[in-house]
C-alpha positions as CSV (number, residue, x, y, z in Angstrom):
1,X,4.6,95.0,-184.6
2,X,8.2,94.6,-183.6
3,X,8.3,95.7,-180.0
4,X,5.7,96.2,-177.3
5,X,5.8,97.8,-173.8
6,X,2.8,97.4,-171.6
7,X,2.2,99.3,-168.4
8,X,-0.7,98.5,-166.0
9,X,-1.6,100.7,-163.0
10,X,-4.0,100.1,-160.1
11,X,-7.3,101.9,-160.4
12,X,-7.0,105.2,-158.7
13,X,-3.2,105.2,-158.5
14,X,-1.0,107.7,-160.2
15,X,1.1,104.8,-161.7
16,X,4.3,106.0,-160.1
17,X,5.3,102.5,-158.8
18,X,6.6,100.2,-161.5
19,X,7.2,96.5,-161.1
20,X,8.6,94.4,-163.9
21,X,6.7,91.1,-164.4
22,X,6.6,88.5,-167.1
23,X,3.3,87.3,-168.6
24,X,4.0,84.0,-166.8
25,X,4.2,85.8,-163.4
26,X,0.8,87.4,-163.6
27,X,-2.6,85.7,-163.0
28,X,-5.5,87.8,-164.4
29,X,-9.2,87.8,-164.5
30,X,-10.8,89.7,-167.3
31,X,-14.6,90.2,-167.0
32,X,-14.7,87.6,-164.3
33,X,-12.9,84.9,-166.3
34,X,-9.3,83.7,-165.8
35,X,-7.3,84.4,-168.9
36,X,-3.8,84.1,-170.3
37,X,-2.7,87.7,-170.4
38,X,-0.2,87.5,-173.3
39,X,-2.6,86.7,-176.1
40,X,-5.1,89.2,-174.7
41,X,-2.5,92.0,-174.6
42,X,-1.4,91.0,-178.2
43,X,-5.1,91.4,-179.3
44,X,-5.5,94.8,-177.6
45,X,-2.1,95.9,-179.2
46,X,-3.2,94.8,-182.7
47,X,-6.5,96.8,-182.2
48,X,-4.4,99.9,-181.3
49,X,-2.1,99.4,-184.3
50,X,-5.1,98.9,-186.6
51,X,-6.8,102.1,-185.3
52,X,-3.5,104.0,-185.7
53,X,-3.0,102.8,-189.2
54,X,-6.5,104.0,-190.3
55,X,-5.6,107.4,-189.0
56,X,-2.3,107.6,-190.9
57,X,-3.5,108.5,-194.4
58,X,-5.5,111.7,-195.0
59,X,-5.2,111.4,-198.8
60,X,-4.3,108.6,-201.3
61,X,-0.6,107.7,-201.3
62,X,1.4,105.6,-203.7
63,X,1.9,102.0,-202.9
64,X,5.0,101.4,-200.9
65,X,6.6,100.8,-197.5
66,X,6.2,103.7,-195.0
67,X,8.3,104.0,-191.9
68,X,6.1,104.5,-188.8
69,X,7.1,105.7,-185.4
70,X,5.9,104.1,-182.2
71,X,2.3,104.5,-181.2
72,X,0.9,105.0,-177.8
73,X,-2.5,103.8,-176.7
74,X,-4.4,103.9,-173.4
75,X,-7.0,101.2,-172.9
76,X,-9.0,102.2,-169.8
77,X,-10.8,99.5,-167.9
78,X,-13.9,100.0,-165.8
79,X,-13.5,99.1,-162.1
80,X,-13.1,95.3,-161.6
81,X,-13.0,94.6,-165.4
82,X,-9.4,93.5,-165.1
83,X,-8.1,92.0,-161.9
84,X,-4.7,90.6,-161.1
């Protein structure tokens, strides 16, 4: 992964208001526990990349390097699972 863009929106909002924050600016509770957001976002991102990679090949392909475009993934949270 070379570049990552992460957008969070408030539950029930339309996500129209965007505020730029750094990982250091945000305090987050995930499933009731305070966490460092950056490593958790990296973990979620790698899960999305792994899932996308598995969907890439429909048939055997020769060994090599294949250019991939950006992927998009939505990770929904249940109410109060992630709180900032």
